C-alpha positions in Angstrom: -6.3 -3.6 -10.2 -8.1 -0.3 -9.7 -11.3 -2.1 -9.0 -9.6 -3.9 -6.2 -8.4 -0.6 -4.8 -11.9 0.9 -4.8 -13.6 -1.9 -2.9 -16.4 -0.3 -0.8 -15.7 -2.2 2.4 -12.2 -2.4 3.9 -13.3 -5.6 5.6 -13.2 -7.3 2.2 -9.4 -6.8 1.9 -8.4 -9.8 4.1 -10.7 -12.0 2.0 -8.5 -11.2 -1.1 -5.2 -12.3 0.5 -5.8 -16.1 -0.1 -6.8 -15.1 -3.7 -3.3 -13.8 -4.4 -3.6 -10.1 -3.5 -0.1 -10.0 -1.8 1.5 -11.6 -4.9 -0.1 -9.1 -7.2 1.0 -6.1 -5.1 4.6 -7.5 -4.9 4.6 -8.0 -8.7 3.5 -4.4 -9.1 6.2 -3.1 -6.8 8.8 -4.9 -8.9 7.5 -3.1 -12.0 9.5 -0.1 -13.2 6.3 1.9 -13.7 5.7 4.7 -11.3 1.9 4.1 -11.9 2.2 0.6 -10.6 3.9 1.8 -7.4 1.1 4.3 -6.9 -1.5 1.6 -7.2 0.2 -0.4 -4.5 0.5 2.6 -2.2 -3.2 3.4 -2.7 -4.2 -0.2 -2.0 -2.1 -0.3 1.2 -3.8 3.0 2.2 -7.2 1.4 1.9 -6.1 -1.8 3.8 -5.0 0.2 6.9 -7.7 1.1 9.4 -8.6 4.8 9.5 -7.5 4.8 13.2 -3.9 3.9 12.2 -1.7 7.0 12.6 1.9 6.0 13.4 4.4 8.6 14.5 6.8 9.0 11.5 10.1 10.9 11.5 11.4 12.2 8.1 15.1 12.7 8.0 16.3 14.9 5.2 19.8 14.0 3.9 21.1 13.4 0.4 18.3 10.8 0.3 15.0 10.9 2.1 14.6 8.3 4.8 11.3 7.5 6.6 11.5 6.0 10.1 8.6 4.7 12.2 9.2 6.2 15.7 
C-alpha cells in the first residue's frame, strides 16, 4: 500500500480506481489499526489537487467535530 501512496504523479490515481483502489482504502478504514487509517489519510492527501483548500471549522466539544464550511 505504501508504494501506492508514493506514486510520483497524482494523475495516476484515477487509473487505479478501476483496479480496486477504493475497495482497498475502505477495507483499510474498517481495520482496527491506527496505521491503516493513517495510510488511507495519506493516500487521500495525495489524491487531492494541491490547489484544494476547503474552509474547515473545528468545533471543540466533548468530541471533536470537523465541518466543511
